[in-house]
N, C-alpha and C positions, 0 to 999 in steps of 0.2 A: 582338556575341558577348559573351556573360557571362564571367565569371572561370573559372567551373568548365569551360566549354567550352574556352577558350583553354588552360587546364592540360591537360585531355583531349588536346587537339589536340598541345601540346608534349610530353606524355610519348609520345605515339602516334610523334611525329618522332623522338625519342630511342631509342625502341625500333628504329624502322626501320633508323635509323643504326647500332644495334649488329647488328642480324642483316645488313645489308650488308657492313660492315665484317668480321664473322666469317665470312660466307660468302666473301669474297674471300681472307682469310689460309687458311682451311682449304684452299680449292683450290691455291692457291699454295704454302702450306708443307708442307700436311699436317695431319691433325687433330692427331697428337701431338705438334707443334712449335709449336702455337698455345697461347698462355695467356690467363687473362682479363687479365692486366696487358698483354699485347701486343694484345688488342683494345681496351682501355681507352685505349693510347697512341694508336692509329690514329685515335681518334676524340676525342682529346684531354679525356677524361674519367678521373676516378680509378677504380681497382678497385672500390672500395666502392660507387660511382654504378651500375656494371654490375651488381653483386650485388642492388642494390633493384631491377631487373628480371628477372634471371634468376638462380636459386639456385646453378646451376653450369654449367661448359661444355657438359656433356651437355644441358642443359636448352635452350642456345642451339641446339644439333644438331637436338635434337627439334622445336622451332619452325619451323627450316627446311625440314627434312623434312617437316613437315605442310605448309608451302607448296609445296612440291615435289609431293607426292601430289596435291594439289589442283590444280597445274597439269596434273600428267599427266592427271587424269580428267576435266577439265572446258576443252574447247579454247575455251570462251566464246562457242560461237555456237549458238543454239538450232536455226538452220538446218541447221547441220552434224550436230546430233543428230537431227532429223526425217529427213534424208536418210539417216542411218545406220539407223534403222527401217524404211526402203523397200527396203533391199538384201535380197538373198538370204541365208540363213543363212550361208553359206561367206565371201561376200563381207562381211559385217558380221565375222567372226572376223578376216578379212584386215585390215578398217578399224581394229580396235583395236589390233592390234600394229603397224600402220603408224603410229597414234598415238604408240605407245612410241617408234618411231624419230623422228618429229618432235620428240617432247621431248627427246631425247638431243641432237639438232641444233640446237634453238632455245633450250634452256635447259641449256647445256653445263655451267655452274658447278653447279648443282643436280644434275644426273645424274652428273657427277663426285663430288661429296659423298656423294649417296645409293648409288650403284651401284659405284664404283671405290675409293675410300679404305677400305684394310680397317682404319683405327683405329677407326672410329666406332663408336658404341655400338649396340649391338642393339635394333631398333624394338619389339621383344616386352617390352622394359622398359616401355615405355609403349602396352601392347597395346590396351586400351580407348580411348586419344587416336586412333588410327589406325584405327578400327572401319571408317571409309568405305573405306579401302584394302583391308579384308579384305571388305566389300561388293563391292568393283570386281572382286576376284579370283572371287568366287562369280559373280558377273555373266558373267564370260568364261567360267566352267566351263559355266555354262547354255546359253550361245550354242553353245559347242563340243557341247554335248548335244542341241541344235536340231539341227545339221549331222549326227548320227547317226541321229536320229529321222527326218529328211528324206530319207536315204539319201544324203546327199553325202559322208560318212565312215563306213567299214564299223564295225558294232557291236564290232569287237575294239578299237577305240581307247578308250583310257581318257581322258578330258577333262583331268584334272589331268597326266596325263602328256604329252599334246598341248600344253597349254597351258606346262609346263615347256621342252619343246623349241622351241616357237615364240619364248617369250622368250629363251632361252639364245641362239638364232640371232641374234635383233634385238641384244640385249645385246653379244654379240660383235663385230657389226660396228661397233657404235656405239664400243665401246672402242678398236677399230683406228682408227677415225675420231679421235678424242678424242686419241689417241697419235701421229697422223700416219704410222700404220705401213701406208698404203696407198700404191699406185704414183701419182706425179703424172700428174694428168690424168684420172684415174678419176673418172667421175660416181657419188658415192656414193649418191644417190637410187636410181639405176637398180640398184646392187649390193644396196640393201636390199629392191628389190622383187623381186630373183631371189631372195634368201634365202627372202622368205616364200614365193614361188611355188613353189620347189623343195621345201620342207619340206611346204606343204601337198599337193602332187602325190605326196611320200611318204605321208603319211598316206591320201590317197585310194585309194591302191594296194594300201594293206594292210599295209605294212612293219611288221612286228613291232617294238615299242616295247620295249627291255630295263626301262626305269624303269617303276615301277609308279605313280608320283606319289605324291601324299599324300593321300588321300581319308580316312585316319583322322583325323580332324581335331577330336575330342572334349575331349581332355584337354589341358590348359595345354602339356605338353612338346611335344605336336604340333602346336601353334600356328604355330611358328615356320617351318613347312613348308607353312602354310595360307593365310597372307596375301600379300599382293602385295608386301612388304618381305621376302619370303624371300631373295630373290637377294643382300643384304646379306651380305659376309663377315663371319664371326665373328672378334672381336677384342677386346681389352682396351678399358676406356673410362674412361681416368684424367683426372680433375679437376685443374687448375692453377690 
C-alpha cells in the first residue's frame, strides 16, 4: 500500500470515527445539546481537527442522514429487489412500507436522528444532495398509481395522500417502539403488519382521505413536502 492510499485510509477511518461518535451523542443527548467540542472529546481529537473534515455540526448531521437514507433505500440484497418486482402492485406497496418499519427496527439510531429529534436541520437545506430520496418518494408514488390503474385501489385515491397516511402509520408505531411505549410482551412486528393491512384495507374500501397530499411539487417552497425526508420536524439548526 502506497503512502497516498494509506493516508486516504487513515482519513476515512477518522471520518468514520467522527460520524459514529456524533450519531451516538446526537441520539443519547439530543442534537441541540451536542457541540463540535463534545464530539472531539469523545474521539480524543481537537475541535480544529473535526472542522477539517466537516465545516459545521449540521454538515455532520447531513452526512449521517445521507447514510441513513441509503440504508433505508437499499436492503443490500439484489435477490430481495428481484422478489419485490415479482409481487403484485399492492403487495409491492406493502413491501416498501414494511421496509421502512424494518429500517426503524434494525437501525434505531439512524431512525431516531432522522425522524424523531426535532432539533435537526431540515433536509431541504441540502436538497440536491438528497436527490435519491426524492427519487425514492417518486417511485413509491408511481407504485401506488399502478395499484390504482390495476383496480386494486379506487380511482379516488391520491397517491401522495395514501403515501403520507401509510408513512404516518409506520412512523407512529416505530416511535412507540423506540420510546418503549408498547405493552410488555407485544410482538411489534405483528402490530406493524396490522397497521399496514388496516390502512391498505381502508384505502381499498374507498375511505375518503381529507389530506390532499403534496402533488404540487414544482416550486422550491413546495419541495419540503415532496421528498422522502418530509416527515422531519421543522426546527432550528444551531451550530456549536
